[in-house]
C-alpha positions in Angstrom: 3.0 17.0 -20.9 5.0 13.9 -20.1 8.7 14.3 -19.5 11.1 12.6 -21.9 12.5 10.6 -19.0 9.1 9.2 -18.0 8.1 8.6 -21.6 11.2 6.5 -22.0 10.3 4.0 -19.3 7.4 1.6 -19.2 4.9 1.5 -16.4 6.4 -1.8 -15.4 9.8 -0.3 -15.2 8.5 2.7 -13.2 6.6 0.5 -10.8 9.7 -1.7 -10.3 11.8 1.5 -9.6 9.2 2.7 -7.1 9.1 -0.7 -5.4 12.9 -0.6 -5.1 12.8 2.8 -3.5 10.1 1.7 -1.1 12.2 -1.4 -0.2 15.1 0.9 0.6 12.8 3.1 2.7 11.4 0.2 4.7 14.5 -2.1 4.7 12.1 -4.8 3.7 11.1 -6.3 0.3 8.3 -4.5 -1.5 7.0 -6.1 -4.7 4.8 -4.8 -7.5 1.2 -6.2 -7.6 -1.7 -5.2 -9.8 -2.7 -1.7 -8.6 -0.1 -1.3 -6.0 2.6 -3.0 -3.9 2.9 -6.1 -1.7 4.6 -5.0 1.6 4.6 -8.1 3.8 3.3 -11.6 4.4 1.7 -13.3 7.4 0.9 -17.0 7.6 -2.7 -16.4 6.3 -2.5 -13.0 4.5 -0.6 -10.6 2.4 -0.5 -6.9 3.4 -0.8 -4.7 0.3 -0.8 -1.0 -0.4 -3.1 -0.3 -3.4 -3.9 2.9 -5.2 -7.5 4.1 -5.0 -9.0 7.2 -6.7 -8.4 9.6 -3.8 -6.0 7.8 -1.6 -3.6 4.9 -0.9 -5.2 1.9 0.9 -3.5 -0.6 3.3 -5.3 -3.8 2.7 -5.1 -7.3 4.1 -5.5 -9.9 1.4 -6.4 -13.5 2.4 -4.2 -16.0 0.7 -7.2 -18.4 0.2 -9.2 -15.5 -1.5 -6.6 -13.4 -3.3 -9.1 -11.3 -5.2 -10.6 -9.8 -2.0 -9.5 -7.7 1.0 -10.9 -8.6 4.4 -9.7 -5.5 6.2 -8.5 -2.1 4.9 -7.6 1.5 5.9 -7.3 4.6 3.8 -4.4 7.1 3.9 -5.4 10.4 2.4 -3.8 11.6 -0.7 -2.3 10.0 -3.8 1.2 11.5 -3.9 4.6 10.2 -2.9 4.3 11.3 0.7 1.0 9.5 1.2 2.4 6.3 -0.5 5.4 6.4 1.8 3.2 6.9 4.9 1.0 4.0 3.9 3.9 1.7 3.1 5.6 2.5 6.4 2.4 1.9 8.3 1.8 -1.4 6.5 5.4 -2.5 7.3 5.0 -1.6 10.9 1.6 -3.2 11.3 1.5 -6.9 12.5 -1.4 -7.7 10.2 -3.5 -9.0 13.1 -7.3 -9.2 13.4 -7.5 -6.8 16.4 -4.9 -4.2 15.4 -4.7 -1.4 12.9 -1.8 0.1 10.9 -0.8 3.4 12.4 -1.7 6.8 10.9 -4.8 5.9 8.8 -7.5 8.4 7.9 -10.4 6.1 7.2 -11.2 2.7 8.7 -12.8 0.7 6.0 -14.5 -1.7 8.6 -16.1 1.0 10.7 -16.3 4.0 8.4 -14.5 6.1 11.1 -12.8 9.1 9.6 -9.8 11.1 11.0 -8.5 14.3 9.6 -5.2 13.9 7.7 
């Protein structure tokens, strides 16, 4: 059953409120994108956190191909704690080709899995 408070706000309003909370948490701007949140920008990429079926994913999105991710890592769980961990990791990560965000559970490039 949906709470009356949640029923009274739209998904857009809820997403904006979550983005505002994440911005406070990271002391950096977090914006809503389709399926998740945009956490930072590098000269050639955006760093996004997107919701998957079983986890949150930190994904690097090329600016010249915005419908794709060229690198990604999974953070186990779909709750608030997992979202916060993924957003903090994405904020800390430099977005580079030879580095990873800290704390991931699955490396999408290699398939390596770490226990949460």
